[in-house]
C-alpha positions in Angstrom: 0.0 0.0 0.0 1.3 3.4 -0.9 1.9 5.8 2.0 -0.3 8.9 2.2 2.0 11.9 2.9 0.4 14.9 4.6 1.8 18.4 5.1 0.7 20.1 8.3 1.5 23.8 8.4 3.0 25.5 11.5 4.1 29.0 12.4 2.9 32.7 12.6 0.0 32.0 14.9 -1.2 28.7 13.5 -2.0 26.2 16.3 -3.1 22.6 16.9 -0.5 21.4 14.5 0.6 18.7 16.9 -2.9 17.5 17.4 -3.5 17.5 13.6 -0.3 15.6 13.1 -1.3 13.0 15.6 -4.8 12.6 14.1 -3.3 12.0 10.7 -1.0 9.4 12.1 -4.0 7.6 13.8 -5.8 7.7 10.4 -2.8 5.9 8.8 -1.1 8.8 7.0 2.5 9.9 7.3 2.4 13.6 8.3 5.1 16.2 8.5 4.9 19.5 10.3 6.4 22.3 8.2 6.7 26.0 8.8 4.5 28.0 6.6 7.5 30.2 5.4 9.3 27.1 4.2 6.3 26.2 2.0 5.8 29.8 0.8 9.4 30.3 -0.2 9.8 26.8 -1.8 8.3 28.2 -5.1 11.1 30.7 -5.4 14.2 29.0 -4.2 13.6 25.4 -5.0 13.7 24.5 -1.3 13.3 21.0 0.2 9.5 21.4 0.5 7.7 20.5 -2.7 3.9 20.0 -2.8 4.5 17.3 -5.4 5.8 15.1 -2.6 2.5 15.3 -0.6 -1.0 14.0 -1.0 -2.8 16.1 1.6 -2.2 19.8 2.6 -3.7 20.8 6.0 -4.2 24.5 6.9 -4.9 24.4 10.6 -6.5 26.7 13.1 -5.2 29.6 15.1 -4.7 33.3 14.2 -2.2 33.5 11.4 -0.4 36.8 11.3 -2.6 37.8 14.2 -5.5 37.9 11.8 -4.3 41.4 10.8 -6.5 42.8 8.0 -9.0 40.0 8.7 -9.0 36.3 9.6 -6.8 34.3 7.2 -6.4 37.3 4.8 -2.6 37.6 5.0 -2.1 33.9 4.8 -4.3 33.7 1.7 -2.5 36.6 0.1 0.9 35.0 0.7 -0.2 31.8 -0.8 -1.8 33.4 -3.8 1.2 35.5 -4.8 3.9 33.0 -4.0 2.5 29.5 -4.7 -0.9 30.0 -6.1 -0.2 28.1 -9.3 1.4 25.2 -7.4 -1.7 24.9 -5.2 -4.0 24.9 -8.2 -1.8 22.2 -9.8 -2.0 20.3 -6.5 -5.8 20.3 -6.7 -5.9 19.5 -10.4 -3.8 16.3 -9.6 -6.6 15.1 -7.4 -4.9 15.8 -4.1 -6.6 17.0 -1.0 -6.7 20.2 1.0 -8.3 20.6 4.4 -8.9 23.9 6.1 -9.7 24.0 9.9 -10.9 27.2 11.5 -8.3 29.8 10.4 -7.3 27.5 7.6 -10.9 27.4 6.4 -11.0 31.2 6.5 -7.8 31.3 4.3 -9.3 28.8 1.8 -12.3 31.1 1.4 -10.2 34.2 1.0 -8.1 32.4 -1.6 -11.1 31.5 -3.6 -10.4 27.8 -3.3 -13.9 27.3 -1.9 -16.4 26.7 -3.2 -14.5 26.0 -6.5 -17.5 25.9 -8.8 -16.7 24.4 -12.2 -13.0 24.2 -11.3 -12.7 28.0 -10.6 -10.3 28.2 -7.7 -9.8 32.0 -7.7 -13.2 33.7 -7.5 -14.5 34.8 -4.1 -18.0 33.5 -3.9 -18.4 33.1 -0.1 -17.1 34.9 3.0 -16.5 34.3 6.7 -17.2 37.5 8.5 -17.7 39.0 12.0 -20.0 37.2 14.4 -23.5 38.6 14.7 -23.0 38.9 18.5 -20.1 41.3 18.0 -17.9 39.4 20.4 -15.2 36.7 20.2 -16.8 33.3 20.8 -15.1 30.5 22.8 -17.4 27.5 23.2 -18.4 24.0 22.1 -20.9 23.3 19.3 -22.9 20.4 18.1 -22.6 19.7 14.4 -24.7 17.6 12.0 -22.8 16.1 9.1 -24.9 16.1 5.9 -25.4 12.8 4.2 -24.3 12.2 0.6 -22.0 15.2 0.4 -19.1 15.6 -2.0 -16.7 15.7 1.0 -14.6 12.6 1.5 -13.3 13.6 4.9 -16.6 13.1 6.6 -17.6 9.7 5.2 -19.2 7.6 7.9 -19.6 10.5 10.3 -23.1 11.7 11.3 -22.5 14.1 14.2 -19.6 16.0 15.7 -19.0 18.0 18.9 -16.1 20.5 18.5 -14.7 23.6 20.1 -14.9 27.0 18.3 -12.9 30.1 19.1 -13.3 32.9 16.6 -14.4 36.5 16.2 -15.1 36.1 12.4 -17.0 32.8 12.1 -20.2 33.8 10.3 -20.6 32.1 6.9 -22.1 34.4 4.4 -23.0 34.2 0.7 -25.6 35.4 -1.8 -28.8 33.3 -1.7 -28.1 31.9 -5.2 -24.7 30.8 -4.1 -26.0 29.0 -1.1 -28.7 27.4 -3.2 -26.0 26.1 -5.5 -23.9 24.8 -2.6 -26.9 22.9 -1.3 -27.9 21.6 -4.8 -24.4 20.4 -5.6 -23.9 18.7 -2.2 -21.1 21.0 -1.1 -22.6 22.0 2.3 -20.9 19.5 4.6 -21.8 20.4 8.2 -24.5 22.5 10.0 -24.7 23.8 13.5 -27.3 21.8 15.3 -29.0 21.2 18.7 -28.8 18.2 20.9 -31.1 16.1 18.7 -29.1 17.2 15.7 -32.0 19.2 14.4 -31.1 22.5 12.8 -30.0 25.4 15.0 -32.2 27.8 13.1 -29.5 30.5 13.5 -30.2 30.7 17.3 -27.5 31.5 19.8 -25.7 29.6 21.3 -26.4 26.7 19.0 -25.3 28.8 16.0 -22.5 30.8 17.7 -21.9 33.3 14.9 -25.0 33.8 12.8 -23.9 31.7 9.9 -26.5 31.7 7.2 -28.5 28.4 7.0 -26.4 27.2 10.0 -23.6 26.4 7.6 -20.4 25.4 9.5 -18.4 23.9 6.7 -18.3 23.4 2.9 -16.2 21.5 0.3 -15.5 22.0 -3.4 
């Protein structure tokens, strides 16, 4: 069996890289924690880090570059203007990217999500300030949607996870959300104890995300 190599980013405010590394090992992959600068600079100086050598790229949580200019904005800009073409080639080769918390915010800012019709540059959705106006630090119940396009959630029906963010509200135009739902790209929803919808109510939906959307895929 071929080994699945995973690249887990570290540095500049990213966190939970050790936990992510451990989780990938438990799942059977061979992960490597790599500083984000080493990946960014690899496209210019032919460094040792080459995306071609990996099958999964994980952008973890935290507060990259202190979320200056917005959550995940600087990380997205650095990726786009340094290794944007390499990332799109990574995707076109059928390899996988996972964005957790701040990493998800960066993927949205990059335009990698939702990736309609293979367009990995256009900004169609946003993650913006919580409706409550405050930073939220709590646990949430999540319902995993059946028959989605996401391979990471196969066999999972519910999740209970911590959230810590000031900019966690998922927002998009109604026609974009309708398309996400139609094309099975809405992966998880905020929910109540019985995994019924949260109906955008605090604290079940901690940030006011439209349609209780907590995660999407391409």
